N, C-alpha and C positions, 0 to 999 in steps of 0.2 A: 504494500500500500504506500503510495507516494504522499509525502506531506503536502498540505495545501500551501500554495504560494499566494501571498497577498499581493495585490496590485499596488503600484505606487500611488500616492495621493493624487498626483497630477492626472493619472488615468481616470480616477473617480471624478475629479473636477472637470476634466474635458468632457466626460460622458454627461455630466449634469448640465453643462453649458449647452451641449448639443441637444439635450432634451428640451431645454427652455427655448432654444432657437426653433426647434421643430414645432413646438406648440404655437409659437408666434406665427410661423409660416402657415400652419394649418388654419389658424384664425383668419389670417389675411386672405388666404385662398377661399375660404367659405364666405367671407364678406364680399369678395369680388364676384363670386358666383351669384350671390343674392342681388348685388347691384346690377349685374348683367342680365338678370331675369332668368337665370338657369334654374333647373329643377332642384331646389334646395329649400328646406323648411326654415322659417325664421327661428324657431326654437333650437334647431341644430346649430345655426350660426351663433346664437346667444350662448349656448352651452360651450361651444368651441372657444369663443372669446373669453368666457369666464374661466375655463381651464387654463388658457394662456395667461390670464391675469394672476390666477392663484400660483401657477408655476413660477412666474416672475417674482411675485411677492415672497415666495419661499426662498428663491435664489438670493434675493436681496437680504433677507433675514440671516441666511447662512453667511453671506459676505460680511454683514455687520458683526456677527458673533466672531468671525475669524479676525476681523480688524480689532475688536475689543480684546481678544485673547492675545494678539500680537502686542497691542499697547500695554497690556498688563505685564507681559513678559519683559518688555523693555523697561518697565518701572522697577523690576525686581533688582535687589541688591545682590551683587556677586560676592 
């Protein structure tokens, strides 16, 4: 049995940013379809937009916590 290898933090960060970007692009695409009169329901557009918004808010909160942690480490006495 091989030991589990953990991915570097950068890999997790990159994947999270890609997910945020993907949600934003899906929201934009759905909005464009609605504006062009294509076959898409308004509630689907609203759900997609809300998912993108929540994903972005979560990413911003993670960023804020990371910055706070960095600032706290910089204030520590060695």
